[in-house]
C-alpha positions in Angstrom: 6.2 -26.1 -1.6 4.8 -22.7 -0.5 6.9 -19.7 0.4 6.5 -20.0 4.2 7.4 -23.7 4.1 10.4 -23.0 2.0 11.6 -20.3 4.4 11.1 -22.6 7.3 13.1 -25.3 5.6 15.9 -22.9 4.8 16.0 -21.5 8.4 16.2 -25.1 9.7 19.4 -25.7 7.7 20.9 -22.3 8.3 20.5 -21.3 4.6 18.8 -17.9 5.1 20.8 -14.7 4.7 20.0 -11.6 6.6 18.9 -9.0 4.1 20.9 -5.8 4.1 18.5 -2.9 4.7 19.2 0.4 3.0 16.4 2.8 3.9 15.5 6.2 2.4 13.2 8.4 4.5 9.9 9.1 2.6 7.8 10.2 5.6 8.3 13.7 7.2 5.8 14.2 10.0 7.4 17.2 11.7 5.2 19.6 9.9 2.6 22.2 11.0 -0.4 20.8 9.1 -3.4 19.3 10.9 -3.2 15.6 11.7 -6.3 13.4 11.7 -7.3 10.7 14.2 -6.8 6.9 13.8 -10.3 5.9 12.7 -9.8 2.2 11.8 -8.8 0.9 15.3 -12.0 -1.1 15.6 -13.1 -1.3 12.0 -13.8 -4.7 10.3 -13.3 -4.5 6.5 -16.3 -6.3 4.9 -16.3 -5.0 1.4 -14.2 -3.4 -1.3 -14.0 0.4 -1.4 -14.6 0.6 2.3 -11.0 1.4 3.2 -8.1 2.7 1.1 -4.6 2.8 2.4 -1.8 4.9 1.1 2.0 5.0 1.4 5.1 6.2 -0.3 8.2 4.1 -1.0 11.4 4.6 -3.0 12.8 2.8 -6.0 16.6 2.9 -6.4 18.1 3.4 -9.9 21.6 4.2 -11.1 20.5 7.8 -11.7 19.2 8.2 -8.2 15.9 7.6 -6.4 12.3 7.5 -7.7 9.3 7.7 -5.3 6.3 5.5 -5.7 2.9 6.7 -4.4 0.4 3.9 -3.9 -3.3 3.6 -2.9 -4.5 0.1 -2.2 -7.9 -1.2 -1.4 -7.7 -2.9 2.0 -10.3 -5.6 1.2 -9.0 -6.9 -2.1 -5.4 -5.6 -1.9 -5.8 -4.2 -5.4 -3.7 -1.1 -6.2 -6.4 1.4 -7.2 -4.2 4.5 -7.7 -0.5 5.3 -8.1 2.1 7.8 -9.3 5.9 7.6 -9.7 8.2 10.6 -9.8 11.6 11.8 -8.7 10.4 14.1 -5.8 8.4 13.9 -2.6 6.0 16.8 -3.3 2.4 16.5 -2.3 1.2 17.0 -5.9 2.2 13.4 -6.6 0.1 12.1 -3.8 -2.8 14.1 -5.2 -2.2 12.5 -8.7 -2.5 9.0 -7.2 -5.6 9.9 -5.3 -7.2 11.5 -8.4 -6.5 8.2 -10.3 -8.2 6.1 -7.5 -11.2 8.4 -7.3 -11.7 8.5 -11.1 -11.5 4.8 -11.4 -14.0 4.4 -8.5 -16.5 6.9 -9.9 -16.3 5.1 -13.3 -17.3 1.9 -11.4 -20.2 3.6 -9.7 -18.7 3.6 -6.2 -20.3 5.8 -3.6 -17.3 7.6 -2.1 -19.2 8.9 0.9 -18.9 5.4 2.4 -15.1 5.3 2.1 -12.2 5.9 4.5 -8.8 6.9 3.4 -6.0 5.9 5.7 -2.3 6.9 5.7 0.6 7.9 7.9 1.1 11.5 9.1 3.5 12.4 6.3 3.4 15.9 5.0 2.1 14.8 1.6 -1.1 13.3 3.2 -1.7 16.3 5.5 -1.1 18.9 2.8 -4.2 21.1 2.1 -4.5 20.0 -1.6 -4.7 16.3 -0.6 -7.1 16.9 2.3 -9.3 19.2 0.3 -9.6 16.5 -2.4 -10.7 13.9 0.1 -13.2 16.3 1.7 -14.5 17.3 -1.8 -15.7 13.7 -2.3 -16.8 13.2 1.4 -14.1 10.6 2.0 -13.4 10.1 5.7 -9.8 10.8 6.8 -7.8 8.4 9.0 -4.1 8.6 10.0 -1.7 6.4 11.9 -0.7 7.4 15.4 2.8 9.0 15.2 5.5 6.3 15.1 3.1 3.4 14.6 3.8 2.0 11.1 2.0 -1.3 11.8 -1.2 0.7 11.8 -0.7 0.9 8.0 0.6 -2.6 7.5 -1.4 -3.4 4.3 0.1 -0.4 2.5 3.6 -1.3 3.7 3.2 -4.9 2.6 2.1 -4.0 -0.9 5.1 -1.6 -1.2 7.3 -4.6 -0.3 5.8 -6.9 -2.9 6.2 -4.4 -5.7 9.8 -3.6 -4.8 11.0 -7.2 -3.9 9.2 -9.1 -6.7 8.9 -6.6 -9.6 11.2 -3.6 -9.3 14.4 -5.0 -7.6 16.0 -5.7 -11.0 15.8 -2.0 -12.0 18.4 -0.7 -9.5 21.0 -0.6 -12.4 18.6 0.9 -14.9 17.9 4.5 -15.8 14.9 6.3 -14.3 13.1 6.3 -17.7 13.1 2.5 -17.8 11.3 2.3 -14.4 8.8 5.0 -15.6 8.0 2.8 -18.6 7.9 -0.5 -16.7 5.8 0.5 -13.7 2.3 0.4 -15.3 2.9 -3.1 -16.6 4.2 -4.3 -13.3 1.1 -3.0 -11.4 -1.1 -4.7 -14.0 0.8 -8.0 -13.3 0.4 -7.5 -9.6 -3.4 -6.7 -9.8 -4.4 -9.2 -12.5 -1.9 -12.1 -12.5 -0.3 -12.5 -9.1 -2.1 -14.9 -6.7 -2.5 -13.3 -3.2 -2.4 -15.2 0.1 -4.9 -12.8 1.6 -7.4 -13.5 -1.2 -7.6 -17.3 -1.1 -4.8 -17.4 -3.7 -6.9 -15.4 -6.2 -5.6 -12.2 -7.7 -6.4 -8.8 -6.3 -8.4 -7.9 -9.4 -10.6 -11.0 -8.9 -11.0 -10.2 -5.2 -12.0 -6.7 -6.0 -14.7 -7.9 -8.4 -15.8 -10.4 -5.8 -16.3 -7.5 -3.4 -16.1 -9.2 -0.1 -13.2 -10.6 2.1 -11.8 -13.9 1.0 -10.1 -16.7 2.9 -6.6 -15.9 4.2 -3.9 -18.4 3.7 -1.1 -16.8 5.5 0.4 -17.5 8.9 -0.2 -15.0 11.7 3.2 -13.9 13.0 1.6 -11.1 15.1 0.0 -12.9 18.0 1.7 -10.6 20.5 0.4 -7.4 18.8 -2.7 -5.6 19.9 -5.9 -7.0 18.3 -6.8 -3.7 16.6 -3.5 -3.8 14.8 -3.8 -7.5 13.8 -7.3 -6.8 12.3 -5.7 -4.8 9.4 -2.5 -6.8 8.9 -2.1 -8.6 5.6 0.4 -10.7 3.7 
């Protein structure tokens, strides 16, 4: 039985429990830096390294919070760059972007054909981050203010890592999470079947290079079409 069928069965018999949400703010958009327009409204993702999406999430430990910076390929859902640290400074977003760019250049990717998409958080609008994108001729796209669904792929990958791989680390020290993260991302990229990739792994989908069959239910029929186009499981 698949995940969705299991959840439907549990809901039918009143066995689902509402999850207690404890949120930490990672996005501060009340800054003075330039914001960039939402470029992917009508885009259709047809290949890997066409669109990268970025987001920041938190990881709770017994010593306090860590912050995870992720860059994901929108076609394959592979995590192509990341950084984890104990602060929300823009330099950490730059580190994750440098990793993604270095990996792409090593694969012979032409970065001039790439769009980077994020929210309007101060880390993604900071001069150092913007200058790095411009240096490699990467187009810059940002969500409209207060529209998190416009970055749904990044949000979903955040959730997968936290809910499936990092949730057991809440009672561990920060050093344990630092050490564990690279292996968890490798498991996600290379071993975890993905419903948006015809149940293949993100790494396989990335090598395939084109969109694959989606096996997930569409729960967003009432959302505007331009948002649905970039939603993913």
